[in-house]
C-alpha positions in Angstrom: 105.6 51.0 161.1 104.7 49.9 164.6 107.1 49.9 167.5 107.5 46.1 167.2 108.8 46.6 163.7 111.3 49.4 164.5 114.9 48.9 163.2 117.1 48.5 166.4 120.4 50.1 166.1 122.7 50.0 169.2 125.9 48.5 170.5 124.4 45.2 169.5 124.6 46.3 165.9 121.4 46.3 163.7 118.3 44.2 164.1 114.8 44.3 162.6 111.9 42.1 161.3 112.5 40.5 158.0 110.6 42.1 155.2 109.7 44.8 157.8 112.4 47.2 159.1 115.2 45.0 157.9 115.5 44.6 154.0 118.3 43.5 151.9 118.8 47.1 151.2 119.1 48.0 154.9 121.7 45.0 155.5 123.7 46.1 152.5 124.0 49.6 153.8 124.9 48.4 157.5 127.6 46.2 156.2 129.0 48.8 153.7 129.0 51.3 156.7 130.8 48.8 158.8 133.4 48.2 156.1 133.7 52.1 155.8 134.5 52.4 159.5 137.2 49.4 159.5 138.9 51.0 156.3 138.8 54.3 158.1 140.5 52.9 161.2 143.0 50.5 159.3 146.6 51.7 159.4 148.8 51.8 156.4 145.9 51.6 153.9 146.1 47.9 153.5 143.1 45.8 152.6 140.6 45.2 155.5 140.1 41.4 156.6 136.6 40.7 158.0 135.1 37.4 159.1 131.5 36.6 158.4 129.3 34.3 160.0 125.6 33.5 160.6 123.4 31.7 163.2 121.5 29.2 160.9 117.9 30.9 161.2 115.7 31.0 158.1 116.8 34.2 156.3 120.4 34.3 157.7 121.7 32.9 154.5 120.1 35.8 152.5 121.3 38.5 154.7 124.8 36.9 154.9 124.9 36.9 151.1 123.9 40.5 151.0 126.4 41.5 153.7 129.2 39.4 151.8 128.6 41.3 148.5 128.6 44.7 150.4 131.9 43.8 152.1 133.4 42.8 148.7 132.1 45.8 147.0 133.9 47.9 149.6 137.2 46.0 148.8 137.2 43.8 152.0 138.9 40.4 152.1 136.2 38.2 153.6 136.8 35.1 155.6 133.4 33.3 155.3 132.6 31.1 158.1 129.1 30.3 157.2 127.1 28.9 160.1 129.2 29.9 163.2 128.6 30.6 166.8 129.2 34.4 167.6 132.0 33.6 170.1 133.8 31.4 167.6 133.6 34.3 165.2 135.4 36.3 167.8 138.1 33.5 168.3 138.6 33.4 164.5 139.1 37.4 164.4 141.8 37.1 167.0 143.5 33.9 166.0 143.7 35.0 162.3 144.5 38.7 163.1 141.5 40.0 161.2 140.3 43.7 161.5 136.7 42.8 162.6 133.9 40.4 162.3 130.1 40.5 161.3 127.6 37.9 162.4 124.2 37.7 160.8 122.0 37.0 163.9 119.2 38.4 165.9 120.4 36.4 168.8 117.3 35.4 171.0 115.0 37.6 169.1 111.8 35.7 167.5 111.9 33.8 164.2 110.8 36.9 162.1 113.7 38.8 163.3 117.4 39.1 161.8 120.3 41.4 162.2 124.0 42.1 161.8 126.2 42.1 164.8 129.5 43.7 164.3 132.9 42.7 166.2 135.8 44.9 166.4 139.5 44.7 167.2 142.1 47.2 168.1 144.0 48.6 165.1 147.3 46.9 165.0 146.7 44.2 167.5 148.7 41.3 166.8 147.4 38.0 165.6 146.5 35.5 168.5 146.1 38.5 171.1 142.7 38.2 172.6 140.9 41.5 171.9 138.0 41.1 169.6 134.7 42.3 171.2 131.4 44.0 170.4 131.8 47.6 169.7 131.7 50.1 172.6 129.2 52.9 172.7 131.4 55.6 171.1 132.3 53.1 168.2 128.7 51.9 167.9 127.6 55.7 167.5 130.1 56.1 164.8 128.6 53.1 162.9 125.2 54.3 163.3 126.1 57.7 162.0 128.0 56.0 159.0 124.7 53.9 158.4 122.7 57.0 158.4 124.9 58.5 155.6 125.6 55.3 153.7 124.2 54.8 150.2 124.1 51.6 148.4 127.6 50.6 147.6 128.5 50.6 143.9 131.2 48.8 142.2 133.9 50.9 140.5 135.8 48.3 138.7 137.3 44.8 139.1 140.4 46.2 140.8 138.5 47.8 143.7 136.9 44.5 144.7 137.8 42.3 147.7 137.9 38.6 147.7 136.6 35.8 149.8 137.8 32.5 151.2 136.0 29.8 153.2 137.5 28.7 156.5 136.8 25.4 158.0 137.5 23.5 161.3 136.2 26.4 163.3 134.9 24.2 166.2 138.4 22.8 166.5 140.1 26.0 166.9 137.5 27.3 169.4 137.9 24.2 171.6 141.7 24.3 171.5 141.4 27.9 173.0 139.1 26.6 175.5 141.5 23.7 176.3 144.5 26.2 176.7 142.5 28.4 179.0 141.8 25.7 181.4 145.5 24.5 181.5 146.9 21.0 181.1 145.8 19.5 184.4 142.3 20.8 184.3 141.8 19.9 180.7 143.0 16.5 181.4 140.5 16.1 184.2 137.7 17.1 182.1 138.8 14.7 179.3 138.5 11.9 182.0 135.0 13.0 183.2 132.2 10.8 181.9 128.9 12.7 182.4 125.6 12.3 180.5 124.7 15.7 178.9 121.6 16.8 176.9 122.2 19.9 174.9 119.3 22.2 173.4 120.9 24.4 170.7 117.7 24.9 168.6 119.5 23.2 165.8 121.2 26.5 165.1 124.9 27.5 165.2 125.6 25.5 168.4 124.4 22.3 166.6 127.0 22.9 164.0 130.0 23.8 166.1 129.6 23.5 169.9 128.4 19.8 169.7 131.6 18.6 168.1 133.9 21.1 170.1 132.3 19.8 173.5 132.9 16.2 172.4 136.4 17.1 171.8 136.9 18.6 175.3 135.1 15.8 177.0 135.5 12.6 174.7 134.1 10.3 177.5 131.0 12.3 177.9 127.6 10.8 176.6 126.5 14.1 174.7 122.9 13.9 173.3 121.3 16.6 171.3 117.7 17.6 171.8 117.4 18.7 168.0 119.7 17.7 165.2 121.2 20.5 162.9 118.5 22.6 161.2 120.9 22.7 158.2 120.7 18.9 157.9 116.9 18.5 158.1 115.3 16.6 155.5 112.2 18.8 154.9 113.5 22.1 153.5 110.5 23.8 155.1 111.9 22.9 158.5 115.4 24.3 157.8 116.3 27.3 159.8 113.2 27.0 161.9 113.3 27.3 165.6 111.8 24.2 167.3 110.6 26.6 170.2 110.9 30.0 171.2 114.5 30.9 171.2 115.3 32.7 174.3 116.7 30.1 176.7 114.2 30.9 179.6 112.3 28.6 181.8 109.1 28.7 179.9 110.8 27.7 176.7 112.8 24.7 178.1 110.3 22.4 179.4 111.3 19.7 176.7 114.8 19.8 177.6 114.0 19.5 181.3 112.0 16.3 180.3 115.1 15.0 178.2 117.3 15.4 181.3 115.1 13.5 183.5 114.6 10.9 180.8 118.2 10.3 180.0 119.2 10.7 183.8 121.7 13.3 182.7 124.1 15.1 184.9 123.3 18.3 183.3 121.2 20.1 180.5 122.7 22.9 178.5 120.6 25.4 176.4 122.0 27.9 174.1 120.4 30.6 172.2 120.5 30.8 168.3 124.1 32.4 168.0 125.4 30.4 171.1 126.7 33.4 173.2 124.2 32.5 176.2 123.9 29.3 178.1 121.1 28.3 180.7 121.5 25.2 182.7 119.2 22.4 183.8 120.2 20.4 186.8 120.3 16.6 187.2 116.7 16.6 188.5 115.6 18.3 185.3 114.9 21.6 187.0 115.8 24.9 185.2 118.0 26.6 187.6 118.0 30.2 185.8 120.5 31.7 183.7 121.8 33.9 186.6 123.6 30.7 187.9 125.6 30.2 184.7 127.9 33.1 185.4 127.9 32.2 189.2 129.0 28.6 188.4 131.7 29.9 186.0 133.0 32.1 188.7 133.2 29.1 191.1 135.1 27.2 188.5 137.6 30.0 188.1 138.0 30.5 191.6 138.8 26.6 192.0 141.1 26.8 189.0 143.2 29.8 190.7 142.1 32.2 187.9 140.5 34.7 190.3 143.3 36.6 192.0 142.6 38.3 195.2 141.4 41.8 194.8 140.7 41.3 191.0 137.4 42.7 189.7 134.6 40.6 188.0 132.7 42.9 185.8 129.0 42.5 185.5 126.0 44.6 184.3 123.5 46.3 186.5 120.8 43.8 186.0 122.9 40.9 187.1 122.1 38.9 190.3 123.7 40.0 193.6 124.7 36.2 194.0 127.9 37.0 192.0 128.8 39.4 194.9 128.5 36.5 197.3 130.8 34.2 195.2 133.3 36.9 194.4 133.8 37.5 198.2 134.4 33.8 198.7 137.6 34.2 196.5 138.6 37.5 197.7 137.3 39.4 194.5 135.3 42.5 194.0 132.4 43.4 191.6 132.3 46.1 189.2 128.8 47.0 187.6 128.3 48.5 184.2 125.4 49.7 182.1 123.7 46.8 180.3 125.4 45.6 177.1 128.2 43.2 176.5 130.3 46.0 175.0 129.9 47.9 178.4 131.0 44.9 180.4 134.0 44.3 178.1 135.0 47.9 178.3 135.2 47.6 182.2 136.8 44.2 181.9 139.8 45.5 179.9 140.0 48.7 182.1 140.1 46.6 185.3 142.0 43.6 183.7 139.2 41.5 184.8 139.8 37.7 184.7 135.8 37.2 184.2 132.9 39.2 183.3 129.4 38.5 182.0 125.7 39.3 182.4 122.9 37.4 184.2 121.4 36.4 180.9 123.7 33.4 180.7 126.4 35.3 179.3 130.0 34.3 180.3 133.1 36.2 179.1 136.2 34.5 179.9 139.1 36.6 178.4 141.7 33.8 178.3 139.3 32.5 175.4 137.6 35.6 174.0 136.1 38.9 175.1 132.7 37.8 173.7 130.0 35.8 175.6 130.9 32.2 175.1 128.5 29.2 175.8 131.2 26.7 174.9 133.7 28.1 177.4 130.8 28.3 180.0 129.9 24.7 179.5 133.6 23.6 179.8 133.9 25.5 183.0 130.6 24.0 184.4 131.7 20.5 183.6 135.0 20.8 185.0 133.5 22.2 188.2 131.2 19.0 188.3 134.3 16.9 187.8 136.5 18.6 190.3 133.9 19.0 193.2 132.3 15.6 192.6 129.0 17.1 193.3 125.5 17.6 191.5 124.5 20.7 189.8 121.8 21.2 192.5 124.4 20.5 195.2 126.5 23.3 193.8 123.6 25.7 193.4 122.7 25.0 197.1 126.1 26.5 198.2 125.2 30.0 197.0 122.8 32.2 198.8 119.6 32.2 197.0 117.6 35.2 195.8 114.4 35.5 193.6 114.7 37.6 190.5 111.6 38.8 188.7 111.4 40.4 185.3 108.7 42.2 183.4 108.5 43.8 179.9 106.5 46.7 178.7 106.1 47.5 175.1 107.5 51.1 174.3 106.0 53.7 171.8 109.4 55.4 172.1 112.5 55.7 174.3 111.2 58.9 175.8 108.6 56.8 177.7 111.4 54.8 179.4 113.3 57.9 180.3 110.3 59.5 181.9 109.8 56.3 183.8 113.5 56.4 185.1 113.1 60.0 186.4 110.0 59.0 188.2 111.7 56.0 189.8 114.8 58.1 190.7 112.7 60.7 192.5 110.6 58.2 194.2 113.6 56.3 195.7 116.0 59.1 196.2 116.6 58.0 199.8 118.1 54.6 198.5 121.4 54.0 196.7 120.6 55.0 193.1 122.7 54.2 190.0 122.0 56.1 186.6 124.4 54.5 184.4 121.7 52.8 182.4 118.2 53.7 183.1 117.7 53.6 187.0 118.9 50.9 189.3 118.0 51.3 193.0 119.9 49.1 195.8 117.8 48.7 198.8 120.8 47.5 201.0 118.9 47.0 204.1 116.5 44.5 202.3 119.3 42.8 200.3 117.2 43.7 197.2 117.3 45.8 194.0 115.2 47.3 191.2 116.4 48.1 187.7 114.3 49.9 185.2 115.5 50.6 181.6 114.8 50.5 177.9 116.1 47.5 175.9 119.1 47.8 173.5 117.8 44.9 171.2 113.8 45.3 171.4 111.4 48.2 171.6 110.5 47.3 175.1 111.1 48.7 178.7 112.5 46.0 181.2 111.8 46.0 184.9 113.7 43.9 187.0 113.8 43.1 190.8 115.6 40.9 193.0 115.1 40.0 196.7 115.6 37.1 198.9 112.1 36.1 198.5 109.9 35.8 195.5 106.9 37.9 197.1 109.4 40.7 198.0 110.7 41.0 194.4 107.2 41.0 192.9 106.1 43.7 195.5 109.1 45.9 194.4 108.0 45.5 190.7 104.3 46.4 191.6 105.7 49.3 193.7 107.9 50.6 190.5 104.7 49.9 188.2 102.8 52.2 190.5 105.2 54.9 190.5 105.5 54.9 186.8 101.7 55.0 186.3 101.3 58.1 188.4 
């Protein structure tokens, strides 16, 4: 098996290539291991309740069926959400007071990938309390250990089986949480706003859910979909197939940029398949970068009065330093963590952060959910447009600009990335070095930084640099590559 076919086990769950490292047997074992962990941590020996959702990609229905069967065989009560955004699954786990959730998705990974993403909740947490999140490193380690020991689940008798029920109106529950988080006055202002919006959700979970929810939050908006729901396509061969490469990055969103210009829209939104990430296109049809999603959300919360002075915004090491500039505007500070949603959430809970997220377009607004949430992010950006009466490009111009450059290097093993990190740390020992996750080097005198680390979700090493000018960021990456090659 090549490195590109390797099964990825991390805080993001289990991911692999369909028919390669990810088979029905592997999915069954992982779901059973997750059920075993939930049962071991359930108080009072009561049945375990689990929400199950999927992102809509081809193959997600197969693996959801396998996971559902494994959970039922382990005696779990399954709330089947079918096609659902990952943040919506988190909202439902909290609202219904379930023990956990499982989302069949490989997020932004290519079409031939699928996976299972677990969501956990503190044992005994009351229904309605916002707590559900991706598992932290320790819990993820326990799940991976259980997976390694887990045999295929066997059915003992009918008494040991769990049961399943289907839950509807998911989008409505999610948008009600967003509306409540905004507050009555802000929600009313958003409801009166009448922008033209173009949304590219690949026809996946966002098409099934966030479209309806967004129209409910902003009923006067003219919401236009770049693609209809893949589940509704007439040709079966097209169902569950991405219309373009799924990661919401500049090179994959040229068609959305054209549609924004064609419809003279106020804004374009792009979601990934499970809709936990959001990229933004401005009113001129220009991709402004995923880094601005969190920045604009922070500006919105600042205007809403939801960023108390001296509060901490938690972000990962690979997030743009623009967030420091915006945080300072509202008297806040920034806490940086290892890459991974679970690491950010852990810091948020520890510091009682009103906002957190990642520079990949992931916004975590704990008034709604402790999971990256594109619906909440869209609502905040739209409210900010309505509040400030400015265009997206005008809002972006208020933030000091930096250039961020990223490269990927395929890995034969994680050992290669670790050795690369050691070389970087030695070469730049005279700068501010952070070893939480790979190596981040801050060049304070240059207002620049470099981050080198192994990916949690793909067999690659990521090199990221940011500086005031693109040429400076590229030079940093070149310098890092030269150090690694020695």
